[in-house]
Each structure stands twice: as C-alpha cells, then as structure tokens.
C-alpha positions in Angstrom: -5.9 -4.5 -6.2 -2.8 -3.3 -8.2 -1.2 0.1 -8.5 1.1 0.4 -11.5 3.1 2.9 -13.5 2.5 3.5 -17.1 5.8 5.3 -18.1 6.5 7.8 -20.8 8.7 7.0 -23.8 11.0 9.1 -26.0 11.9 8.4 -29.6 15.5 9.2 -29.6 15.3 9.3 -33.3 12.3 8.5 -36.0 12.6 7.8 -39.7 10.1 6.8 -42.2 11.7 4.3 -44.8 8.6 3.5 -46.8 5.0 2.5 -46.8 3.3 -1.0 -47.0 0.5 -1.8 -49.5 -2.2 -1.4 -46.9 -1.2 2.3 -46.0 0.9 1.8 -42.9 4.3 3.6 -42.9 7.4 1.6 -42.2 9.4 3.2 -39.3 12.7 3.0 -37.8 13.1 4.4 -34.2 14.6 3.9 -30.7 12.4 3.8 -27.9 13.6 4.7 -24.4 11.5 4.9 -21.2 11.5 7.7 -18.7 11.0 7.4 -14.9 7.9 9.5 -15.4 4.5 7.9 -15.5 0.8 8.0 -15.2 -0.4 5.8 -12.4 -3.2 3.3 -12.8 -5.1 1.6 -10.2 -6.8 -1.9 -11.1 -9.3 -3.5 -8.8 -10.7 -6.9 -9.5 -14.4 -6.8 -10.5 -16.2 -10.2 -9.9 -19.1 -9.1 -12.0 -17.1 -9.3 -15.2 -17.6 -5.5 -16.2 -14.8 -3.2 -17.2 -15.1 0.3 -16.1 -13.0 3.5 -15.8 -13.9 5.6 -12.8 -11.9 8.6 -13.6 -12.8 11.1 -16.1 -10.2 11.8 -18.8 -10.9 15.0 -20.8 -11.6 14.5 -24.4 -11.3 10.6 -24.0 -14.9 8.9 -23.8 -14.7 5.7 -21.8 -15.6 3.6 -24.9 -12.6 4.8 -27.0 -9.9 4.7 -24.0 -7.2 2.2 -24.8 -7.2 1.2 -21.3 -10.8 -0.1 -21.6 -10.0 -1.6 -25.0 -7.1 -3.4 -23.7 -8.8 -5.0 -20.7 -11.7 -5.9 -23.1 -9.6 -7.4 -25.7 -7.8 -9.5 -23.2 -11.1 -10.5 -21.5 -12.8 -11.6 -24.7 -9.7 -13.4 -26.4 -9.3 -15.6 -23.3 -12.9 -15.7 -22.1 -12.3 -14.3 -18.7 -15.5 -14.1 -16.5 -13.9 -11.6 -14.0 -13.7 -7.7 -14.7 -11.8 -4.7 -13.7 -12.3 -1.3 -12.4 -9.7 1.3 -13.4 -8.7 4.8 -11.9 -5.9 6.8 -13.5 -3.6 9.6 -12.2 -3.0 11.2 -15.7 0.5 13.0 -15.8 1.5 12.4 -19.4 0.0 15.0 -21.9 -2.1 13.8 -24.7 -0.8 14.6 -28.2 2.7 15.1 -26.8 4.5 12.1 -28.4 5.2 10.5 -24.9 3.1 7.4 -25.6 0.6 7.9 -22.9 -2.3 6.1 -24.3 -0.2 3.0 -25.4 1.7 2.9 -22.2 -1.6 2.9 -20.3 -3.0 0.0 -22.3 0.4 -2.0 -21.8 0.0 -1.5 -18.2 -3.6 -2.7 -18.1 -2.6 -5.7 -20.0 0.0 -6.7 -17.5 -2.1 -5.7 -14.6 -5.1 -7.6 -15.8 -2.9 -10.5 -16.4 -1.9 -10.6 -12.9 -5.4 -9.9 -11.4 -7.1 -12.6 -13.5 -4.3 -14.9 -12.9 -4.0 -15.7 -16.7 -0.2 -16.4 -16.4 0.3 -15.3 -19.9 3.8 -14.4 -21.4 5.0 -11.1 -22.4 4.8 -12.4 -26.0 1.2 -13.2 -25.8 0.4 -10.0 -24.1 2.3 -8.2 -26.9 0.3 -9.7 -29.5 -3.0 -8.5 -28.0 -1.3 -5.1 -27.7 -0.3 -4.8 -31.3 -4.1 -4.9 -32.2 -4.6 -1.9 -30.1 -1.8 0.1 -31.6 1.8 -0.1 -33.1 3.6 1.4 -30.0 1.7 -0.8 -27.4 4.3 -3.8 -27.8 7.2 -1.9 -26.8 5.6 -0.9 -23.4 4.5 -4.5 -22.8 8.0 -5.8 -23.4 9.6 -3.2 -21.4 13.0 -2.8 -22.8 14.5 0.1 -24.6 14.4 -1.0 -28.5 15.4 -0.5 -31.9 12.0 -0.8 -33.6 11.2 -1.4 -37.2 8.2 -2.3 -39.5 5.2 -0.3 -38.2 6.9 -0.4 -34.7 6.5 -3.9 -33.6 9.7 -5.5 -34.6 11.9 -4.9 -31.6 15.5 -5.5 -30.9 16.9 -4.6 -27.4 19.5 -1.8 -27.3 21.2 0.0 -24.3 21.6 3.6 -25.1 23.1 6.0 -22.6 20.6 6.7 -19.7 20.9 10.5 -19.3 18.7 12.9 -17.3 16.3 14.4 -19.7 14.5 18.0 -19.7 11.2 17.4 -21.3 9.3 20.5 -22.5 5.6 20.5 -23.4 4.6 23.8 -25.1 1.0 23.2 -24.2 0.1 22.0 -27.6 -1.6 18.7 -28.9 -0.7 17.4 -32.3 -2.7 15.0 -34.2 -0.5 12.1 -35.5 -3.1 11.3 -38.3 -2.8 15.0 -39.4 1.0 15.2 -39.4 1.3 11.8 -41.2 -0.8 13.3 -43.8 1.4 16.3 -44.5 2.8 16.3 -48.1 6.4 17.5 -47.0 7.0 14.6 -44.6 10.1 12.6 -45.6 8.9 9.0 -46.3 11.9 7.6 -48.1 14.8 7.7 -45.4 17.6 5.3 -46.2 17.5 2.5 -43.6 20.0 3.0 -40.7 21.9 0.5 -38.8 22.1 0.4 -35.0 25.8 1.2 -35.2 25.0 4.4 -37.1 22.5 5.4 -34.5 25.0 4.8 -31.6 27.4 6.8 -33.7 25.1 10.0 -33.6 23.1 9.6 -36.8 19.3 9.9 -37.0 16.7 12.7 -36.9 13.1 13.0 -36.3 11.3 13.3 -39.7 8.2 14.8 -38.1 10.1 17.7 -36.5 10.2 20.0 -39.5 6.3 19.5 -40.3 5.3 19.8 -36.6 7.4 23.0 -36.2 5.8 24.6 -39.5 2.4 23.8 -38.3 2.8 24.6 -34.8 4.9 27.9 -34.1 4.9 27.1 -30.2 6.8 24.0 -30.8 9.1 25.8 -33.2 9.8 28.4 -30.4 10.3 25.6 -27.8 13.0 23.8 -29.9 14.8 27.0 -30.4 14.7 27.8 -26.6 15.8 24.4 -25.4 18.6 24.0 -27.9 20.4 26.9 -26.3 21.0 24.5 -23.5 21.3 21.2 -25.1 20.5 19.4 -28.5 16.7 19.4 -28.4 14.6 17.1 -30.3 10.9 16.3 -31.0 9.6 13.0 -29.7 7.2 10.9 -31.7 5.0 13.0 -33.8 5.0 15.8 -31.2 4.5 18.1 -29.4 7.0 17.4 -26.6 10.7 18.3 -26.9 13.4 16.7 -25.1 17.1 17.3 -24.4 19.8 15.3 -22.7 21.8 16.5 -19.7 24.8 14.8 -18.0 23.4 15.2 -14.5 20.0 16.0 -12.8 21.2 19.4 -11.3 22.2 20.7 -14.9 18.7 19.7 -16.2 17.0 21.3 -13.0 18.8 24.7 -13.8 17.3 24.7 -17.2 13.8 24.0 -15.7 14.2 26.9 -13.6 14.5 29.2 -16.4 11.6 27.8 -18.3 9.1 30.4 -19.5 5.8 30.4 -17.8 3.7 29.8 -20.8 5.2 26.3 -21.2 5.4 23.2 -18.8 8.3 20.9 -18.2 9.8 18.1 -16.1 13.1 16.3 -15.5 13.2 12.5 -15.8 15.8 9.9 -16.0 16.2 7.8 -19.2 15.6 4.1 -18.6 16.5 1.0 -20.7 14.3 -1.1 -18.4 10.6 0.2 -18.0 9.6 1.1 -14.5 6.4 -1.2 -15.2 8.6 -4.4 -15.1 10.1 -3.3 -11.8 6.7 -2.8 -10.2 5.6 -6.1 -11.5 8.9 -7.7 -10.5 9.4 -9.4 -13.9 
C-alpha cells in the first residue's frame, strides 16, 4: 500500500500564442507546485481490477482521471495486477489548481511502484499526455516553463514565496472559457528572461472575471494586499507574500463567503519527495 500526495499547481502566467490545425491552443506558462495536496491511497489488487472506493461529487468513477491513468498503464504494459484507490480530496474542482491532472500523475507513479514496472519518468509522462496536457508536468515534478499544448517543459527556478490561495466557491468550465470570443489567442511569444523580469499575464483572467462576478470581487479584494492573479482557467486566485505570517494575517480577514489556504511555492513537487526520486 502507498499513500502519496497529489499537489496543487499554480500558473504564474498563462498566454495563448496560437492554435494548431487540430484545434488545440498553443500555450506559454510557468507551472509551480504548492505544498498543498490531495492525498491518494493505492492498494495492490491481485485480481486485476481497478476501483475507486471514495465517492467524488460530480465525478463518476468511469470518467475519473485516476481510474483512466491506472487503466492506461495497465493496458499499455499488459499488467495483470490491479489497484484500489481512495482519495482525500482537498483541491477544489474547476479551480485551476490542476487537481484532476495531479491525481492522475500520482496514480501513474504509484502504480509504477506497486506493480514494479520500473518505468522512467519520461515513459510515465508519455502515458500522462494521453490523459491531459497538464499531466506531464505533474509526472516530471519540477517547476517548468511550458510550451506547445503544455507538454514541452523546461525546468525553471522561480522564487518560492508563500502564497495565499483564494477559492470564491465557483467552478469554472475550461471548455466554456476557451470558447469565449474575447479570449486573447495571439500573444507575442515571451522568453524566459522576460518572465523572470516580471512580464506575463493570465489571458483567461478578464474573461473569467466577466463571466463570474465572484471571481472579479475576489481579485479586487486580494489585490488590496498583494498583486493577485487567476491560476489556469480559474476560479482560484493567488497572491505571493514574503513570509507565512503576512499571508496568514490576510487569511484572517477573508470574508466568510469565500475559502482560502496558505501554501509554500515549491519548485520540486512534494510527490517526488514522497517517492524519494
């Protein structure tokens, strides 16, 4: 049995630079991890079945990325063993923190160990890319400059501040936001040096704020204390702080209608630490 974290991520900026012929958008972003995670327990199942014992609201077992990840790995390598999964779900769905993708990556790593496949991170990331564009960065487990559809990763080492992450109790549909006519899809490509010098925005932020007034209010509120930004396609907002105490003092002022947490930015995923990779 293994108990492993599935950490949240932040997009420190997020641009769309174009679109491929197959309709997928070309992105530039920087991923950084947080020390705030779902927790997944994986138990070896000798009968070969793959099951989820935990009920996850609005996520049927058959469409859960954890189940899809284990199934893809089992089928690709003709594994006879199975796995039973339980999850302590902390990351909000539709929040832009990458919860589903992170869960899938953790299951790939966990099954690789349970089933003694000894696959490399590169091999696991190839399986992960079939599940979603964000899965490979969670598999590799390092803060990354990402391009393409999010699969071309270059390690980077941004500052690791404390973050206040605010969830305005809204869930944003990624597909719906991508379809917005006002979405900027022709950003001039950035270089890493430009990002490190402070350039870059989240192009989804104006569209999410227009379609979801609570996100707009949360952005305005948190920006009073530190520069706040949307992560991913929303709905969570984050702002950096120099120390934990400063972030906690803002959390203490959080309006009751919203949720929030404090977490440390991490350039190495807590999952890799748990796996001792």
